[in-house]
Every structure is written in structure tokens, then in C-alpha cells.
KEFI-766577 format. One record per residue (C-alpha): residue in three letters; x, y, z. Coordinates in nm, 4 decimals. Example, Ala and Ser with C-alpha at 12.3 -4.5 7.8 and 13.67 -1.06 7.14 Angstrom:
// residues 2
{ALA; {1.2300; -0.4500; 0.7800}}
{SER; {1.3670; -0.1060; 0.7140}}
***
This chain:
// residues 112
{MET; {0.0009; 0.0005; 0.0015}}
{ASN; {0.1236; 0.3533; -0.0831}}
{LEU; {0.0203; 0.6458; 0.1292}}
{VAL; {0.0529; 1.0179; 0.0190}}
{THR; {0.1418; 1.2625; 0.2975}}
{ALA; {-0.0608; 1.5838; 0.3202}}
{THR; {-0.1895; 1.8412; 0.5609}}
{ARG; {-0.5019; 1.8071; 0.7535}}
{ARG; {-0.6504; 2.0897; 0.5365}}
{GLN; {-0.5487; 1.9004; 0.2092}}
{LEU; {-0.7081; 1.5872; 0.3344}}
{SER; {-1.0352; 1.7479; 0.4321}}
{ARG; {-1.0757; 1.8880; 0.0795}}
{CYS; {-1.0451; 1.5641; -0.1087}}
{CYS; {-1.1614; 1.2962; 0.1439}}
{SER; {-1.4708; 1.2616; 0.3597}}
{MET; {-1.2925; 1.0683; 0.6339}}
{PRO; {-0.9457; 1.1000; 0.7757}}
{THR; {-0.7123; 0.8131; 0.7149}}
{PRO; {-0.6294; 0.6356; 1.0431}}
{ARG; {-0.2835; 0.6922; 1.2044}}
{ALA; {-0.2303; 0.3134; 1.2026}}
{MET; {-0.2569; 0.3223; 0.8165}}
{GLY; {0.0257; 0.5839; 0.8050}}
{ALA; {0.2385; 0.3854; 1.0410}}
{GLU; {0.1827; 0.0723; 0.8261}}
{ALA; {0.2961; 0.2574; 0.5087}}
{MET; {0.5849; 0.4126; 0.6805}}
{ALA; {0.7075; 0.0825; 0.8098}}
{ALA; {0.6727; -0.0695; 0.4699}}
{GLY; {0.8658; 0.2208; 0.3120}}
{GLN; {0.5666; 0.3253; 0.0992}}
{LEU; {0.5162; 0.6878; 0.1585}}
{ALA; {0.4890; 0.9404; -0.1208}}
{ALA; {0.4822; 1.3140; -0.1262}}
{PRO; {0.5426; 1.6186; -0.3496}}
{GLY; {0.9020; 1.7081; -0.3669}}
{LEU; {0.8614; 2.0170; -0.1630}}
{LEU; {0.7555; 1.8286; 0.1569}}
{ALA; {1.0968; 1.8183; 0.2984}}
{PHE; {1.1398; 2.1811; 0.2636}}
{GLY; {0.8150; 2.2560; 0.4426}}
{CYS; {0.9145; 2.0195; 0.7191}}
{SER; {1.2550; 2.1879; 0.7424}}
{ASN; {1.0979; 2.5225; 0.7693}}
{ILE; {0.8755; 2.4115; 1.0630}}
{ILE; {1.1809; 2.2762; 1.2417}}
{ARG; {1.3645; 2.6010; 1.1882}}
{ARG; {1.0663; 2.8000; 1.3231}}
{HIS; {1.0483; 2.5826; 1.6333}}
{GLU; {1.4113; 2.6242; 1.6985}}
{LEU; {1.3871; 2.9999; 1.6465}}
{ALA; {1.0880; 3.0351; 1.8819}}
{GLY; {1.2643; 2.8347; 2.1505}}
{LEU; {1.0387; 2.5398; 2.1187}}
{ALA; {1.3260; 2.3094; 2.0288}}
{SER; {1.6958; 2.3213; 2.1058}}
{ALA; {1.9655; 2.3158; 1.8446}}
{ASP; {2.0260; 1.9540; 1.9232}}
{GLN; {1.6679; 1.8676; 1.8834}}
{ALA; {1.6357; 2.0554; 1.5505}}
{ALA; {1.9384; 1.8798; 1.4263}}
{GLN; {1.7828; 1.5411; 1.5293}}
{ALA; {1.4640; 1.6365; 1.3698}}
{HIS; {1.6515; 1.7142; 1.0407}}
{ALA; {1.8371; 1.3828; 1.0584}}
{ASP; {1.4949; 1.1989; 1.1222}}
{LEU; {1.3399; 1.3807; 0.8199}}
{LEU; {1.6268; 1.2764; 0.5831}}
{GLY; {1.5858; 0.9189; 0.7040}}
{LEU; {1.2108; 0.8932; 0.6175}}
{PRO; {1.1358; 0.6343; 0.3535}}
{VAL; {0.9396; 0.8906; 0.1280}}
{GLN; {0.9256; 0.8802; -0.2519}}
{HIS; {0.9386; 1.2523; -0.3569}}
{TRP; {0.7561; 1.3303; -0.6704}}
{PRO; {0.8961; 1.6332; -0.8797}}
{HIS; {0.7021; 1.9311; -0.9666}}
{GLU; {0.7372; 1.8602; -1.3470}}
{LEU; {0.5201; 1.5403; -1.3056}}
{LEU; {0.2588; 1.7101; -1.0993}}
{ALA; {0.2338; 2.0482; -1.2674}}
{LEU; {-0.0469; 2.0128; -1.5121}}
{ARG; {-0.2801; 1.8565; -1.2549}}
{VAL; {-0.1868; 2.1180; -1.0010}}
{GLU; {-0.2817; 2.3917; -1.2539}}
{GLU; {-0.6131; 2.2090; -1.3163}}
{LEU; {-0.6984; 2.2132; -0.9508}}
{ARG; {-0.6019; 2.5826; -0.8970}}
{SER; {-0.9520; 2.7119; -0.8617}}
{ASP; {-1.0278; 2.4719; -0.5801}}
{MET; {-0.7134; 2.4705; -0.3663}}
{SER; {-0.3629; 2.6011; -0.3255}}
{SER; {-0.0790; 2.4678; -0.5433}}
{SER; {0.0718; 2.3100; -0.2339}}
{ASP; {-0.2554; 2.1213; -0.1549}}
{ALA; {-0.3024; 2.0330; -0.5162}}
{SER; {0.0442; 1.8766; -0.5399}}
{SER; {-0.0473; 1.6261; -0.2643}}
{VAL; {-0.3879; 1.5493; -0.4327}}
{ALA; {-0.2003; 1.5053; -0.7708}}
{VAL; {0.0427; 1.2499; -0.6264}}
{ALA; {-0.2401; 1.0638; -0.4555}}
{GLU; {-0.4210; 1.0514; -0.7907}}
{LEU; {-0.1093; 0.9419; -0.9935}}
{ILE; {-0.0351; 0.6437; -0.7659}}
{ASN; {-0.3986; 0.5755; -0.6649}}
{ALA; {-0.3379; 0.6084; -0.3008}}
{PRO; {-0.5135; 0.7521; 0.0101}}
{MET; {-0.3931; 1.0654; 0.1749}}
{ALA; {-0.2866; 1.1089; 0.5369}}
{THR; {-0.1782; 1.3777; 0.7633}}
***
């Protein structure tokens, strides 16, 4: 089973029911996560903001970055998603649409 990572807002726009956490854990354990290529940059920015706000120490931020790099995520490049993202532009942001496009391409559920 493949699973596409997304934000809660993305999930609520394209699915009537959230995917259970267990499903995400199962997909992660099997190394079958997929996401738009910018996912890691977004996560990295969140880690940075937490460190700057004093919510995480420098050591914690470094460990979070190491964990991020170790996640078994298949990153999909913009070039493969761009046409579908453009088609969805009136319904959602490009960021949200990129996760939807990945899910559609690999026929997988989305999870937050």
C-alpha cells in the first residue's frame, strides 16, 4: 500500500474521512510513503521556526532534520505534477493540489 502525505486541510478537501494513523504507520514501516518534492522543505521550515521560537533546542532541531532525511518517502518532482496542479488551481492552493496530484497518480489514500 502506498500512502501520500498531506496536511489536514488538504485531506479535508479531498476525502470525507481522515485516514487512520495506523494506516500511516503501516505505510511508513513498509517504506511506501509518497509526497510532492517540496515536503521536506516545508518540514525543514517548521523545524527552523520551532528552534527560532525556543520550542526546540539546536540539538533537537538537528535530530529532527536527521530523522526527516531518514524517512522512506518517495518524492515526486514538480514537473510530473504541474499539469494537474494547474487544473486544481480554482479549488485549492498549489501546495494542496500537489499532494492531491500525487495521490491521484499512484491511486493512494492521503494522510496527515
